[in-house]
ZAVOVO-333734 format. One record per residue (C-alpha): residue number from 0; x, y, z. Coordinates in steps of 0.25 Angstrom, whole numbers. Layout:
// residues N
<r><pos>NUM</pos><px>X</px><py>Y</py><pz>Z</pz></r>
...
END
This chain:
// residues 323
<r><pos>0</pos><px>396</px><py>748</py><pz>-617</pz></r>
<r><pos>1</pos><px>397</px><py>744</py><pz>-602</pz></r>
<r><pos>2</pos><px>399</px><py>731</py><pz>-596</pz></r>
<r><pos>3</pos><px>392</px><py>730</py><pz>-583</pz></r>
<r><pos>4</pos><px>399</px><py>723</py><pz>-571</pz></r>
<r><pos>5</pos><px>390</px><py>711</py><pz>-569</pz></r>
<r><pos>6</pos><px>397</px><py>709</py><pz>-556</pz></r>
<r><pos>7</pos><px>401</px><py>718</py><pz>-545</pz></r>
<r><pos>8</pos><px>410</px><py>711</py><pz>-534</pz></r>
<r><pos>9</pos><px>405</px><py>713</py><pz>-519</pz></r>
<r><pos>10</pos><px>414</px><py>722</py><pz>-513</pz></r>
<r><pos>11</pos><px>418</px><py>713</py><pz>-503</pz></r>
<r><pos>12</pos><px>424</px><py>704</py><pz>-513</pz></r>
<r><pos>13</pos><px>431</px><py>715</py><pz>-520</pz></r>
<r><pos>14</pos><px>446</px><py>717</py><pz>-519</pz></r>
<r><pos>15</pos><px>451</px><py>729</py><pz>-510</pz></r>
<r><pos>16</pos><px>462</px><py>738</py><pz>-515</pz></r>
<r><pos>17</pos><px>469</px><py>738</py><pz>-502</pz></r>
<r><pos>18</pos><px>471</px><py>723</py><pz>-502</pz></r>
<r><pos>19</pos><px>480</px><py>723</py><pz>-513</pz></r>
<r><pos>20</pos><px>493</px><py>731</py><pz>-517</pz></r>
<r><pos>21</pos><px>490</px><py>734</py><pz>-532</pz></r>
<r><pos>22</pos><px>480</px><py>745</py><pz>-537</pz></r>
<r><pos>23</pos><px>468</px><py>736</py><pz>-537</pz></r>
<r><pos>24</pos><px>459</px><py>746</py><pz>-543</pz></r>
<r><pos>25</pos><px>468</px><py>749</py><pz>-555</pz></r>
<r><pos>26</pos><px>471</px><py>734</py><pz>-558</pz></r>
<r><pos>27</pos><px>456</px><py>731</py><pz>-557</pz></r>
<r><pos>28</pos><px>453</px><py>742</py><pz>-567</pz></r>
<r><pos>29</pos><px>461</px><py>734</py><pz>-578</pz></r>
<r><pos>30</pos><px>451</px><py>723</py><pz>-577</pz></r>
<r><pos>31</pos><px>440</px><py>726</py><pz>-588</pz></r>
<r><pos>32</pos><px>427</px><py>720</py><pz>-592</pz></r>
<r><pos>33</pos><px>426</px><py>712</py><pz>-605</pz></r>
<r><pos>34</pos><px>413</px><py>712</py><pz>-613</pz></r>
<r><pos>35</pos><px>413</px><py>703</py><pz>-625</pz></r>
<r><pos>36</pos><px>403</px><py>701</py><pz>-636</pz></r>
<r><pos>37</pos><px>404</px><py>687</py><pz>-644</pz></r>
<r><pos>38</pos><px>396</px><py>684</py><pz>-657</pz></r>
<r><pos>39</pos><px>384</px><py>675</py><pz>-656</pz></r>
<r><pos>40</pos><px>391</px><py>665</py><pz>-665</pz></r>
<r><pos>41</pos><px>404</px><py>664</py><pz>-657</pz></r>
<r><pos>42</pos><px>408</px><py>650</py><pz>-653</pz></r>
<r><pos>43</pos><px>408</px><py>654</py><pz>-639</pz></r>
<r><pos>44</pos><px>396</px><py>662</py><pz>-639</pz></r>
<r><pos>45</pos><px>387</px><py>650</py><pz>-634</pz></r>
<r><pos>46</pos><px>396</px><py>646</py><pz>-622</pz></r>
<r><pos>47</pos><px>401</px><py>660</py><pz>-619</pz></r>
<r><pos>48</pos><px>390</px><py>669</py><pz>-623</pz></r>
<r><pos>49</pos><px>390</px><py>681</py><pz>-632</pz></r>
<r><pos>50</pos><px>393</px><py>692</py><pz>-623</pz></r>
<r><pos>51</pos><px>404</px><py>690</py><pz>-612</pz></r>
<r><pos>52</pos><px>409</px><py>699</py><pz>-601</pz></r>
<r><pos>53</pos><px>420</px><py>698</py><pz>-591</pz></r>
<r><pos>54</pos><px>433</px><py>704</py><pz>-588</pz></r>
<r><pos>55</pos><px>447</px><py>706</py><pz>-593</pz></r>
<r><pos>56</pos><px>460</px><py>712</py><pz>-587</pz></r>
<r><pos>57</pos><px>470</px><py>722</py><pz>-594</pz></r>
<r><pos>58</pos><px>484</px><py>715</py><pz>-595</pz></r>
<r><pos>59</pos><px>490</px><py>724</py><pz>-605</pz></r>
<r><pos>60</pos><px>487</px><py>737</py><pz>-613</pz></r>
<r><pos>61</pos><px>473</px><py>735</py><pz>-619</pz></r>
<r><pos>62</pos><px>474</px><py>719</py><pz>-617</pz></r>
<r><pos>63</pos><px>464</px><py>713</py><pz>-608</pz></r>
<r><pos>64</pos><px>465</px><py>699</py><pz>-603</pz></r>
<r><pos>65</pos><px>452</px><py>691</py><pz>-600</pz></r>
<r><pos>66</pos><px>446</px><py>678</py><pz>-600</pz></r>
<r><pos>67</pos><px>444</px><py>672</py><pz>-614</pz></r>
<r><pos>68</pos><px>430</px><py>668</py><pz>-614</pz></r>
<r><pos>69</pos><px>425</px><py>683</py><pz>-613</pz></r>
<r><pos>70</pos><px>431</px><py>686</py><pz>-627</pz></r>
<r><pos>71</pos><px>431</px><py>673</py><pz>-634</pz></r>
<r><pos>72</pos><px>425</px><py>676</py><pz>-649</pz></r>
<r><pos>73</pos><px>422</px><py>691</py><pz>-643</pz></r>
<r><pos>74</pos><px>417</px><py>700</py><pz>-655</pz></r>
<r><pos>75</pos><px>418</px><py>712</py><pz>-646</pz></r>
<r><pos>76</pos><px>424</px><py>714</py><pz>-632</pz></r>
<r><pos>77</pos><px>423</px><py>726</py><pz>-623</pz></r>
<r><pos>78</pos><px>432</px><py>729</py><pz>-612</pz></r>
<r><pos>79</pos><px>427</px><py>737</py><pz>-600</pz></r>
<r><pos>80</pos><px>434</px><py>745</py><pz>-590</pz></r>
<r><pos>81</pos><px>430</px><py>748</py><pz>-576</pz></r>
<r><pos>82</pos><px>429</px><py>762</py><pz>-578</pz></r>
<r><pos>83</pos><px>418</px><py>760</py><pz>-589</pz></r>
<r><pos>84</pos><px>427</px><py>761</py><pz>-601</pz></r>
<r><pos>85</pos><px>425</px><py>751</py><pz>-612</pz></r>
<r><pos>86</pos><px>435</px><py>747</py><pz>-623</pz></r>
<r><pos>87</pos><px>433</px><py>737</py><pz>-634</pz></r>
<r><pos>88</pos><px>442</px><py>724</py><pz>-634</pz></r>
<r><pos>89</pos><px>447</px><py>714</py><pz>-644</pz></r>
<r><pos>90</pos><px>447</px><py>699</py><pz>-640</pz></r>
<r><pos>91</pos><px>462</px><py>697</py><pz>-642</pz></r>
<r><pos>92</pos><px>464</px><py>683</py><pz>-638</pz></r>
<r><pos>93</pos><px>460</px><py>670</py><pz>-630</pz></r>
<r><pos>94</pos><px>468</px><py>658</py><pz>-624</pz></r>
<r><pos>95</pos><px>458</px><py>647</py><pz>-623</pz></r>
<r><pos>96</pos><px>468</px><py>640</py><pz>-615</pz></r>
<r><pos>97</pos><px>470</px><py>649</py><pz>-603</pz></r>
<r><pos>98</pos><px>456</px><py>657</py><pz>-606</pz></r>
<r><pos>99</pos><px>462</px><py>671</py><pz>-607</pz></r>
<r><pos>100</pos><px>458</px><py>681</py><pz>-617</pz></r>
<r><pos>101</pos><px>464</px><py>694</py><pz>-621</pz></r>
<r><pos>102</pos><px>455</px><py>707</py><pz>-626</pz></r>
<r><pos>103</pos><px>463</px><py>719</py><pz>-632</pz></r>
<r><pos>104</pos><px>457</px><py>733</py><pz>-629</pz></r>
<r><pos>105</pos><px>454</px><py>740</py><pz>-641</pz></r>
<r><pos>106</pos><px>454</px><py>753</py><pz>-634</pz></r>
<r><pos>107</pos><px>462</px><py>760</py><pz>-623</pz></r>
<r><pos>108</pos><px>462</px><py>754</py><pz>-609</pz></r>
<r><pos>109</pos><px>467</px><py>763</py><pz>-599</pz></r>
<r><pos>110</pos><px>471</px><py>753</py><pz>-588</pz></r>
<r><pos>111</pos><px>483</px><py>746</py><pz>-582</pz></r>
<r><pos>112</pos><px>485</px><py>732</py><pz>-586</pz></r>
<r><pos>113</pos><px>485</px><py>722</py><pz>-575</pz></r>
<r><pos>114</pos><px>499</px><py>715</py><pz>-573</pz></r>
<r><pos>115</pos><px>499</px><py>700</py><pz>-576</pz></r>
<r><pos>116</pos><px>504</px><py>692</py><pz>-564</pz></r>
<r><pos>117</pos><px>506</px><py>677</py><pz>-562</pz></r>
<r><pos>118</pos><px>495</px><py>668</py><pz>-558</pz></r>
<r><pos>119</pos><px>504</px><py>657</py><pz>-554</pz></r>
<r><pos>120</pos><px>507</px><py>665</py><pz>-542</pz></r>
<r><pos>121</pos><px>493</px><py>665</py><pz>-536</pz></r>
<r><pos>122</pos><px>491</px><py>655</py><pz>-525</pz></r>
<r><pos>123</pos><px>478</px><py>650</py><pz>-519</pz></r>
<r><pos>124</pos><px>473</px><py>660</py><pz>-508</pz></r>
<r><pos>125</pos><px>479</px><py>672</py><pz>-516</pz></r>
<r><pos>126</pos><px>471</px><py>685</py><pz>-516</pz></r>
<r><pos>127</pos><px>467</px><py>689</py><pz>-530</pz></r>
<r><pos>128</pos><px>458</px><py>699</py><pz>-537</pz></r>
<r><pos>129</pos><px>448</px><py>695</py><pz>-547</pz></r>
<r><pos>130</pos><px>444</px><py>707</py><pz>-555</pz></r>
<r><pos>131</pos><px>434</px><py>711</py><pz>-565</pz></r>
<r><pos>132</pos><px>429</px><py>723</py><pz>-571</pz></r>
<r><pos>133</pos><px>425</px><py>734</py><pz>-562</pz></r>
<r><pos>134</pos><px>437</px><py>736</py><pz>-552</pz></r>
<r><pos>135</pos><px>436</px><py>731</py><pz>-538</pz></r>
<r><pos>136</pos><px>421</px><py>730</py><pz>-540</pz></r>
<r><pos>137</pos><px>423</px><py>719</py><pz>-550</pz></r>
<r><pos>138</pos><px>435</px><py>712</py><pz>-543</pz></r>
<r><pos>139</pos><px>435</px><py>700</py><pz>-532</pz></r>
<r><pos>140</pos><px>445</px><py>699</py><pz>-521</pz></r>
<r><pos>141</pos><px>448</px><py>684</py><pz>-522</pz></r>
<r><pos>142</pos><px>459</px><py>673</py><pz>-520</pz></r>
<r><pos>143</pos><px>464</px><py>661</py><pz>-528</pz></r>
<r><pos>144</pos><px>457</px><py>650</py><pz>-522</pz></r>
<r><pos>145</pos><px>463</px><py>639</py><pz>-531</pz></r>
<r><pos>146</pos><px>473</px><py>637</py><pz>-543</pz></r>
<r><pos>147</pos><px>470</px><py>624</py><pz>-550</pz></r>
<r><pos>148</pos><px>467</px><py>618</py><pz>-564</pz></r>
<r><pos>149</pos><px>454</px><py>622</py><pz>-571</pz></r>
<r><pos>150</pos><px>447</px><py>614</py><pz>-582</pz></r>
<r><pos>151</pos><px>436</px><py>621</py><pz>-590</pz></r>
<r><pos>152</pos><px>425</px><py>614</py><pz>-597</pz></r>
<r><pos>153</pos><px>428</px><py>621</py><pz>-610</pz></r>
<r><pos>154</pos><px>442</px><py>614</py><pz>-612</pz></r>
<r><pos>155</pos><px>450</px><py>623</py><pz>-603</pz></r>
<r><pos>156</pos><px>460</px><py>621</py><pz>-593</pz></r>
<r><pos>157</pos><px>469</px><py>628</py><pz>-584</pz></r>
<r><pos>158</pos><px>480</px><py>621</py><pz>-576</pz></r>
<r><pos>159</pos><px>479</px><py>631</py><pz>-565</pz></r>
<r><pos>160</pos><px>467</px><py>641</py><pz>-564</pz></r>
<r><pos>161</pos><px>465</px><py>651</py><pz>-553</pz></r>
<r><pos>162</pos><px>453</px><py>651</py><pz>-544</pz></r>
<r><pos>163</pos><px>449</px><py>663</py><pz>-536</pz></r>
<r><pos>164</pos><px>438</px><py>666</py><pz>-526</pz></r>
<r><pos>165</pos><px>428</px><py>673</py><pz>-523</pz></r>
<r><pos>166</pos><px>424</px><py>672</py><pz>-538</pz></r>
<r><pos>167</pos><px>423</px><py>685</py><pz>-546</pz></r>
<r><pos>168</pos><px>409</px><py>687</py><pz>-552</pz></r>
<r><pos>169</pos><px>413</px><py>691</py><pz>-566</pz></r>
<r><pos>170</pos><px>425</px><py>682</py><pz>-567</pz></r>
<r><pos>171</pos><px>428</px><py>681</py><pz>-582</pz></r>
<r><pos>172</pos><px>441</px><py>689</py><pz>-585</pz></r>
<r><pos>173</pos><px>443</px><py>693</py><pz>-571</pz></r>
<r><pos>174</pos><px>458</px><py>698</py><pz>-567</pz></r>
<r><pos>175</pos><px>464</px><py>689</py><pz>-557</pz></r>
<r><pos>176</pos><px>473</px><py>699</py><pz>-549</pz></r>
<r><pos>177</pos><px>484</px><py>694</py><pz>-539</pz></r>
<r><pos>178</pos><px>487</px><py>702</py><pz>-527</pz></r>
<r><pos>179</pos><px>497</px><py>710</py><pz>-534</pz></r>
<r><pos>180</pos><px>487</px><py>714</py><pz>-545</pz></r>
<r><pos>181</pos><px>492</px><py>706</py><pz>-556</pz></r>
<r><pos>182</pos><px>483</px><py>698</py><pz>-565</pz></r>
<r><pos>183</pos><px>483</px><py>683</py><pz>-561</pz></r>
<r><pos>184</pos><px>472</px><py>678</py><pz>-570</pz></r>
<r><pos>185</pos><px>459</px><py>680</py><pz>-577</pz></r>
<r><pos>186</pos><px>445</px><py>675</py><pz>-572</pz></r>
<r><pos>187</pos><px>439</px><py>664</py><pz>-580</pz></r>
<r><pos>188</pos><px>427</px><py>657</py><pz>-572</pz></r>
<r><pos>189</pos><px>419</px><py>656</py><pz>-560</pz></r>
<r><pos>190</pos><px>418</px><py>643</py><pz>-553</pz></r>
<r><pos>191</pos><px>410</px><py>637</py><pz>-541</pz></r>
<r><pos>192</pos><px>416</px><py>628</py><pz>-531</pz></r>
<r><pos>193</pos><px>410</px><py>621</py><pz>-520</pz></r>
<r><pos>194</pos><px>417</px><py>622</py><pz>-507</pz></r>
<r><pos>195</pos><px>411</px><py>614</py><pz>-495</pz></r>
<r><pos>196</pos><px>396</px><py>616</py><pz>-502</pz></r>
<r><pos>197</pos><px>399</px><py>632</py><pz>-504</pz></r>
<r><pos>198</pos><px>400</px><py>636</py><pz>-518</pz></r>
<r><pos>199</pos><px>412</px><py>646</py><pz>-521</pz></r>
<r><pos>200</pos><px>414</px><py>653</py><pz>-534</pz></r>
<r><pos>201</pos><px>429</px><py>654</py><pz>-539</pz></r>
<r><pos>202</pos><px>435</px><py>661</py><pz>-551</pz></r>
<r><pos>203</pos><px>443</px><py>653</py><pz>-561</pz></r>
<r><pos>204</pos><px>455</px><py>662</py><pz>-566</pz></r>
<r><pos>205</pos><px>464</px><py>660</py><pz>-577</pz></r>
<r><pos>206</pos><px>478</px><py>661</py><pz>-572</pz></r>
<r><pos>207</pos><px>487</px><py>674</py><pz>-579</pz></r>
<r><pos>208</pos><px>498</px><py>664</py><pz>-581</pz></r>
<r><pos>209</pos><px>492</px><py>658</py><pz>-592</pz></r>
<r><pos>210</pos><px>491</px><py>671</py><pz>-600</pz></r>
<r><pos>211</pos><px>506</px><py>673</py><pz>-600</pz></r>
<r><pos>212</pos><px>509</px><py>663</py><pz>-610</pz></r>
<r><pos>213</pos><px>498</px><py>666</py><pz>-620</pz></r>
<r><pos>214</pos><px>497</px><py>682</py><pz>-619</pz></r>
<r><pos>215</pos><px>505</px><py>685</py><pz>-631</pz></r>
<r><pos>216</pos><px>499</px><py>675</py><pz>-640</pz></r>
<r><pos>217</pos><px>485</px><py>680</py><pz>-636</pz></r>
<r><pos>218</pos><px>488</px><py>694</py><pz>-639</pz></r>
<r><pos>219</pos><px>495</px><py>691</py><pz>-652</pz></r>
<r><pos>220</pos><px>486</px><py>681</py><pz>-658</pz></r>
<r><pos>221</pos><px>474</px><py>679</py><pz>-649</pz></r>
<r><pos>222</pos><px>477</px><py>665</py><pz>-644</pz></r>
<r><pos>223</pos><px>489</px><py>658</py><pz>-640</pz></r>
<r><pos>224</pos><px>498</px><py>654</py><pz>-651</pz></r>
<r><pos>225</pos><px>498</px><py>638</py><pz>-650</pz></r>
<r><pos>226</pos><px>490</px><py>627</py><pz>-655</pz></r>
<r><pos>227</pos><px>476</px><py>627</py><pz>-649</pz></r>
<r><pos>228</pos><px>472</px><py>616</py><pz>-639</pz></r>
<r><pos>229</pos><px>462</px><py>606</py><pz>-644</pz></r>
<r><pos>230</pos><px>448</px><py>610</py><pz>-642</pz></r>
<r><pos>231</pos><px>436</px><py>599</py><pz>-641</pz></r>
<r><pos>232</pos><px>424</px><py>609</py><pz>-638</pz></r>
<r><pos>233</pos><px>420</px><py>601</py><pz>-627</pz></r>
<r><pos>234</pos><px>415</px><py>606</py><pz>-613</pz></r>
<r><pos>235</pos><px>418</px><py>596</py><pz>-602</pz></r>
<r><pos>236</pos><px>416</px><py>594</py><pz>-587</pz></r>
<r><pos>237</pos><px>421</px><py>584</py><pz>-576</pz></r>
<r><pos>238</pos><px>410</px><py>576</py><pz>-572</pz></r>
<r><pos>239</pos><px>412</px><py>565</py><pz>-562</pz></r>
<r><pos>240</pos><px>426</px><py>565</py><pz>-564</pz></r>
<r><pos>241</pos><px>425</px><py>564</py><pz>-580</pz></r>
<r><pos>242</pos><px>426</px><py>574</py><pz>-590</pz></r>
<r><pos>243</pos><px>413</px><py>575</py><pz>-597</pz></r>
<r><pos>244</pos><px>408</px><py>583</py><pz>-610</pz></r>
<r><pos>245</pos><px>398</px><py>593</py><pz>-606</pz></r>
<r><pos>246</pos><px>397</px><py>601</py><pz>-619</pz></r>
<r><pos>247</pos><px>403</px><py>605</py><pz>-632</pz></r>
<r><pos>248</pos><px>407</px><py>617</py><pz>-641</pz></r>
<r><pos>249</pos><px>398</px><py>618</py><pz>-654</pz></r>
<r><pos>250</pos><px>405</px><py>610</py><pz>-665</pz></r>
<r><pos>251</pos><px>418</px><py>608</py><pz>-657</pz></r>
<r><pos>252</pos><px>426</px><py>596</py><pz>-658</pz></r>
<r><pos>253</pos><px>419</px><py>588</py><pz>-646</pz></r>
<r><pos>254</pos><px>404</px><py>591</py><pz>-652</pz></r>
<r><pos>255</pos><px>409</px><py>587</py><pz>-666</pz></r>
<r><pos>256</pos><px>414</px><py>574</py><pz>-661</pz></r>
<r><pos>257</pos><px>401</px><py>570</py><pz>-655</pz></r>
<r><pos>258</pos><px>404</px><py>571</py><pz>-641</pz></r>
<r><pos>259</pos><px>392</px><py>572</py><pz>-632</pz></r>
<r><pos>260</pos><px>389</px><py>579</py><pz>-619</pz></r>
<r><pos>261</pos><px>392</px><py>569</py><pz>-608</pz></r>
<r><pos>262</pos><px>404</px><py>562</py><pz>-614</pz></r>
<r><pos>263</pos><px>415</px><py>559</py><pz>-604</pz></r>
<r><pos>264</pos><px>428</px><py>562</py><pz>-608</pz></r>
<r><pos>265</pos><px>436</px><py>549</py><pz>-605</pz></r>
<r><pos>266</pos><px>450</px><py>550</py><pz>-612</pz></r>
<r><pos>267</pos><px>457</px><py>559</py><pz>-622</pz></r>
<r><pos>268</pos><px>465</px><py>551</py><pz>-632</pz></r>
<r><pos>269</pos><px>465</px><py>539</py><pz>-624</pz></r>
<r><pos>270</pos><px>469</px><py>546</py><pz>-610</pz></r>
<r><pos>271</pos><px>459</px><py>546</py><pz>-600</pz></r>
<r><pos>272</pos><px>454</px><py>559</py><pz>-595</pz></r>
<r><pos>273</pos><px>454</px><py>562</py><pz>-580</pz></r>
<r><pos>274</pos><px>448</px><py>576</py><pz>-579</pz></r>
<r><pos>275</pos><px>444</px><py>588</py><pz>-588</pz></r>
<r><pos>276</pos><px>458</px><py>595</py><pz>-587</pz></r>
<r><pos>277</pos><px>464</px><py>581</py><pz>-591</pz></r>
<r><pos>278</pos><px>455</px><py>580</py><pz>-602</pz></r>
<r><pos>279</pos><px>458</px><py>594</py><pz>-608</pz></r>
<r><pos>280</pos><px>473</px><py>591</py><pz>-606</pz></r>
<r><pos>281</pos><px>472</px><py>578</py><pz>-613</pz></r>
<r><pos>282</pos><px>465</px><py>584</py><pz>-625</pz></r>
<r><pos>283</pos><px>475</px><py>596</py><pz>-626</pz></r>
<r><pos>284</pos><px>487</px><py>586</py><pz>-626</pz></r>
<r><pos>285</pos><px>483</px><py>580</py><pz>-639</pz></r>
<r><pos>286</pos><px>487</px><py>592</py><pz>-647</pz></r>
<r><pos>287</pos><px>482</px><py>605</py><pz>-652</pz></r>
<r><pos>288</pos><px>468</px><py>609</py><pz>-658</pz></r>
<r><pos>289</pos><px>464</px><py>600</py><pz>-669</pz></r>
<r><pos>290</pos><px>470</px><py>587</py><pz>-662</pz></r>
<r><pos>291</pos><px>461</px><py>575</py><pz>-661</pz></r>
<r><pos>292</pos><px>456</px><py>572</py><pz>-648</pz></r>
<r><pos>293</pos><px>451</px><py>557</py><pz>-645</pz></r>
<r><pos>294</pos><px>442</px><py>556</py><pz>-633</pz></r>
<r><pos>295</pos><px>436</px><py>545</py><pz>-626</pz></r>
<r><pos>296</pos><px>422</px><py>548</py><pz>-620</pz></r>
<r><pos>297</pos><px>413</px><py>541</py><pz>-612</pz></r>
<r><pos>298</pos><px>398</px><py>542</py><pz>-616</pz></r>
<r><pos>299</pos><px>387</px><py>533</py><pz>-612</pz></r>
<r><pos>300</pos><px>396</px><py>525</py><pz>-604</pz></r>
<r><pos>301</pos><px>404</px><py>521</py><pz>-616</pz></r>
<r><pos>302</pos><px>418</px><py>527</py><pz>-621</pz></r>
<r><pos>303</pos><px>417</px><py>534</py><pz>-635</pz></r>
<r><pos>304</pos><px>430</px><py>539</py><pz>-642</pz></r>
<r><pos>305</pos><px>429</px><py>552</py><pz>-650</pz></r>
<r><pos>306</pos><px>441</px><py>560</py><pz>-657</pz></r>
<r><pos>307</pos><px>439</px><py>575</py><pz>-658</pz></r>
<r><pos>308</pos><px>446</px><py>585</py><pz>-667</pz></r>
<r><pos>309</pos><px>449</px><py>596</py><pz>-658</pz></r>
<r><pos>310</pos><px>449</px><py>610</py><pz>-661</pz></r>
<r><pos>311</pos><px>454</px><py>624</py><pz>-658</pz></r>
<r><pos>312</pos><px>444</px><py>631</py><pz>-650</pz></r>
<r><pos>313</pos><px>448</px><py>645</py><pz>-655</pz></r>
<r><pos>314</pos><px>444</px><py>641</py><pz>-669</pz></r>
<r><pos>315</pos><px>429</px><py>641</py><pz>-665</pz></r>
<r><pos>316</pos><px>430</px><py>655</py><pz>-660</pz></r>
<r><pos>317</pos><px>426</px><py>668</py><pz>-668</pz></r>
<r><pos>318</pos><px>438</px><py>677</py><pz>-669</pz></r>
<r><pos>319</pos><px>439</px><py>691</py><pz>-663</pz></r>
<r><pos>320</pos><px>434</px><py>703</py><pz>-671</pz></r>
<r><pos>321</pos><px>445</px><py>711</py><pz>-676</pz></r>
<r><pos>322</pos><px>444</px><py>726</py><pz>-673</pz></r>
END
């Protein structure tokens, strides 16, 4: 089985070895490709697809760090090295709060793990490398252009995400490397901004500092050993300074409650909602998964009160197949 590189970074955008003090080729060789197969009846199949490809980075002997959506509900995962070698992997764990995922290689990987760094040390303007499968040809010489809060439509929030430019074209699971060659984050998204009428693409990177408190739990239990956050199964967006429902997960709490696309979230448990991030924080402050979430909605110019019984998102997912 081979995993074709869908993208090759233009040579002008690739990092150059003489610009860095570490062994660039050896470090980038530890960035691997990930190819996952997901069952057709998986909960995430409709939104994320049944075949997912991206990247991951070796952080310990046989242990690959990636972005979780690449391996969620995966029946089979394959790890592809830059030299063409392929090793089967087992989806070990996923943390929905940070977005990180772990894969355990089921065969030998003769590569050096990348040292985990400190993402908080990065500052706007710092030079970095965003690396994917393929060595320098699969890597982008970039810089940190922002460190700020990020709220995702799928009930996801980072207090401080990293944003880099230029964007890596195959961003999922890429390794963010500092100037010292240390792992500072993992690529999650590509976003588009408008600067003076010119579109600019950025990568949103999950900071590596979020991994350190959860790594041991993910290795031992496959998830973080604490109560899950309340999940509503709602996709939302900020539209005209209001938080609006734009979709729902099948048979999730929001859909079962009778919520409708276009409903505006006015308040959570009587407290007014000011932003998407504020909405998430208010819901999560009510307790753990299973707690009742009272919402006030605006629908057809009138306010409607509904009460959702939240759930644990992970309970809807297929478990990895044991080998």
